[in-house]
N, C-alpha and C positions, 0 to 999 in steps of 0.2 A: 752542124749548121754554122754558118758564119755569121759575125757579128751584126753585119748589115740586115741579113735576113731576121734575125732575132728583134732588130729595132723595128723593122716594117711589121712584124706581126704584132709586136706589143702596140704600136700605133693603131693598128687596124682593130684590135680588139678595144682599144680606148675609144676609138671612132664609133664604132658598133654600139658599144654601151652607152656613149653619149647620146646617140640618136634613140634608143630604147627609151631611155631616160626622159629626153625632151618629148617624145610622143606620149608617154605615160602622162607626164604633167599636163600637156595640152588636151587629152581626151579627158582628163579628170575633172577640169575646169568647166565643161561644158554646163553641168548643174549647179552653177554657182548662185550666190544669195545676192539679192539686190539691196544695196545700201543706200539709204537716204541720210544727205547731209544738209545741215543749216547753219546759218550765220547765229553765233552767241549774242544775245541782247540782253541788256539789263532791265529787269521787271520791278515792279512795286513790290513791297514785302507781301509775301504769302502768308494769310492767316486761315485757321481752319478751327471749327468749332464741331465738338462731337456733343450730342444729347442723346442721354439713354435713361430708361426708367428701369426701376428695380429696387432691389435692398441688399444691403451689405451684412453679410453674414461672417461670424468668427468661424475659423478653421475648428477651434478646439474652446469648448465652453467649460468655465471653472466656477463652481458654487462656492462662495466666500461665507464661511461661517465663523464665530468668535469661538474660542476655546473656553472661554469662561461667558456664562450668560450675564448680562448686564445691559443698562441704559446709558447712553452717551448724553452727557449733560452739556459738554461744551466742546467745541471743535476749534483748534487754535490755528486753522488753515483758512485762507480768504482765497475763493476761486480767481484764477487769472493773475494773481500777482504772485510774483516769484519771491 
């Protein structure tokens, strides 16, 4: 085969492949998704409150007991003060 025939064959194959690819892309876009767009606007600060009822329980309970029996007569710690 001459060089000119090889070039025409390669060009024909490229054209056929391009047609097949374009046809595939066009047929696959028929079931497209509708997209809705909107203009962005600045709004007031959003706030949300969640209310719930129930109780809080610990995952693990520990029973604290002294090693030596006795009575606490003074406690050198004040609540809420560091």
